[in-house]
C-alpha positions in Angstrom: 62.6 32.0 32.2 60.4 29.9 30.0 56.8 30.9 29.5 54.1 28.3 28.5 52.0 29.4 25.6 48.7 28.0 24.2 48.6 26.6 20.7 46.8 28.6 18.1 43.0 28.1 17.9 43.3 26.2 14.6 45.8 23.7 16.0 44.8 20.7 18.1 46.6 20.0 21.3 48.6 17.2 19.7 49.9 19.5 17.0 47.5 18.4 14.2 45.4 21.1 12.5 41.9 21.4 14.0 38.8 21.0 12.0 37.1 24.3 11.1 34.0 25.2 13.1 30.6 24.7 11.5 29.0 27.8 10.1 25.6 26.9 11.5 23.5 24.2 13.0 23.7 20.8 11.2 20.5 19.6 9.7 20.0 15.8 9.7 18.1 14.2 6.9 14.4 13.7 7.7 14.3 10.2 6.0 11.4 11.1 3.7 13.4 10.2 0.6 14.3 6.8 2.0 10.7 6.1 3.1 9.4 7.0 -0.4 12.0 4.8 -2.0 11.1 1.9 0.2 7.5 2.3 -0.6 8.2 2.5 -4.3 10.4 -0.7 -4.2 7.5 -2.5 -2.3 5.0 -1.5 -5.0 7.4 -2.7 -7.7 7.9 -6.0 -6.0 4.2 -6.4 -5.4 3.4 -5.6 -9.0 5.9 -8.2 -10.1 4.3 -10.9 -8.0 0.9 -10.0 -9.5 2.4 -10.1 -13.0 3.8 -13.6 -12.3 0.5 -14.9 -11.0 -1.4 -13.5 -14.0 1.2 -15.0 -16.3 0.7 -18.4 -14.8 -3.1 -18.0 -14.9 -3.0 -17.3 -18.7 -0.5 -20.0 -19.4 -2.7 -22.6 -17.7 -5.7 -21.2 -19.4 -4.0 -21.6 -22.8 -3.3 -25.3 -22.2 -6.5 -26.3 -20.5 -9.4 -27.7 -22.7 -12.0 -25.9 -20.5 -11.1 -23.0 -18.3 -12.8 -22.7 -15.9 -14.1 -26.3 -15.8 -17.7 -26.7 -16.7 -18.8 -27.5 -13.1 -16.9 -24.5 -11.6 -17.8 -20.9 -11.7 -17.4 -18.4 -8.8 -20.3 -16.2 -9.8 -20.3 -12.5 -10.6 -22.4 -11.0 -7.8 -19.5 -10.9 -5.3 -16.9 -9.4 -7.7 -19.4 -6.7 -8.8 -20.1 -5.7 -5.2 -16.3 -5.6 -4.5 -15.8 -3.4 -7.6 -18.4 -1.0 -6.4 -17.0 -0.9 -2.9 -13.5 -0.3 -4.3 -14.8 2.6 -6.3 -16.2 4.2 -3.1 -12.9 3.5 -1.4 -11.1 5.3 -4.2 -13.3 8.4 -3.9 -13.0 8.6 -0.1 -9.2 8.1 -0.2 -8.9 11.0 -2.6 -11.1 13.0 -0.3 -8.6 12.3 2.5 -5.7 13.6 0.5 -7.5 16.8 -0.3 -8.5 17.2 3.3 -4.8 16.8 4.4 -3.7 19.4 1.9 -6.3 21.9 3.2 -5.4 21.0 6.8 -9.0 20.0 7.4 -8.7 17.6 10.3 -12.4 16.8 10.6 -12.9 15.8 7.0 -9.6 14.0 7.0 -10.8 11.8 9.9 -14.2 11.2 8.3 -12.7 10.3 4.9 -10.0 8.0 6.4 -12.6 6.2 8.5 -14.9 5.7 5.5 -12.0 4.4 3.4 -11.0 2.0 6.2 -14.6 0.8 6.4 -14.8 0.2 2.7 -11.5 -1.8 2.7 -12.7 -3.9 5.7 -16.0 -4.5 3.8 -14.1 -5.7 0.8 -12.1 -8.2 3.0 -15.4 -9.4 4.6 -17.1 -9.9 1.2 -14.2 -11.9 -0.1 -14.0 -14.1 2.9 -17.7 -14.6 2.6 -17.3 -15.6 -1.0 -14.7 -18.2 0.0 -17.2 -19.9 2.4 -19.8 -20.0 -0.4 -17.6 -21.4 -3.2 -18.4 -24.9 -4.3 -14.8 -25.9 -4.8 -11.7 -26.1 -2.6 -8.2 -24.7 -3.4 -6.9 -28.2 -4.3 -9.7 -29.3 -6.6 -8.0 -28.3 -9.9 -5.7 -25.7 -11.4 -8.4 -23.1 -11.9 -9.4 -23.3 -8.2 -5.8 -23.0 -7.0 -5.2 -19.9 -9.2 -8.5 -18.4 -8.2 -7.5 -18.6 -4.6 -4.0 -17.3 -5.3 -5.2 -14.3 -7.2 -8.0 -13.3 -4.9 -5.9 -14.1 -1.8 -3.1 -11.9 -3.1 -5.6 -9.1 -3.4 -7.0 -9.8 0.0 -3.5 -9.6 1.5 -3.0 -6.2 -0.1 -6.4 -5.1 1.3 -5.2 -6.0 4.8 -2.0 -4.0 4.3 -4.0 -1.0 3.1 -6.3 -1.2 6.1 -3.3 -1.1 8.4 -1.9 1.9 6.6 -5.2 3.7 6.9 -5.3 3.0 10.7 -1.8 4.5 11.0 -2.9 7.6 8.9 -6.0 8.0 11.0 -4.1 7.9 14.2 -1.6 10.5 12.9 -4.4 12.8 11.8 -6.2 12.4 15.2 -3.0 13.2 17.0 -2.5 16.4 15.0 0.7 15.2 13.3 -0.5 15.7 9.7 -0.6 19.1 8.1 -0.2 20.4 4.5 3.6 20.3 4.7 3.7 16.8 6.3 0.8 14.8 4.8 3.0 11.7 4.0 1.0 9.1 6.0 -2.3 10.2 4.4 -0.8 10.3 0.9 0.9 6.9 1.3 -2.3 5.2 2.6 -4.4 6.7 -0.1 -2.0 5.8 -2.9 -1.7 2.2 -1.7 -5.5 2.0 -1.5 -5.7 3.1 -5.1 -3.0 0.6 -6.0 -5.0 -2.2 -4.3 -8.1 -1.2 -6.4 -6.0 -1.5 -9.6 -4.9 -4.9 -8.4 -8.5 -6.1 -8.1 -9.3 -4.6 -11.5 -6.6 -6.8 -13.0 -7.8 -9.8 -11.1 -11.4 -9.1 -12.1 -10.5 -8.9 -15.8 -8.5 -12.0 -15.7 -11.0 -14.2 -13.8 -14.4 -12.8 -14.8 -13.9 -11.3 -18.2 -11.1 -13.1 -20.1 -11.5 -16.5 -18.5 
């Protein structure tokens, strides 16, 4: 009389060897490495664009008989105010990073709100300067490059403001602590990068030119 028997535990029903059981729970990657790499690639690409704009600026300056033209000067009051505001934004951004490391939610919210306010103030000052300029973007090469460089900085300011809003929301929701302070660090680092962008633009337009 034939008796049916079960295959061994390490053999699949079809006769193929079965895969060994996992020793423990499988941990999926958290994606932090990919996010950091994406942020780094964006900064590299952004810096390359800035370098290209500055290269064009200095190339045109080297060939122009007068640069800027004699009847064109954007003034120094607005850029000095922007530099001072950027310095304040840098300080408050670093304050936010320290607060996140110390798990200080209250100071984190205050510092992020201050940094966001400073960045919005910079955007407002720059748009005000555009309205007060005595030349349009198509008047001559200097005007076009002026708008390109300052507009590039303004676009980065808007991106930094958006990142600060996200970081503020994460801190307010209690999702940021010393072991997971990525949103705050990313927003603060990009804010510092934007300040360096304006420093380069300031030197090119108001010091060298």
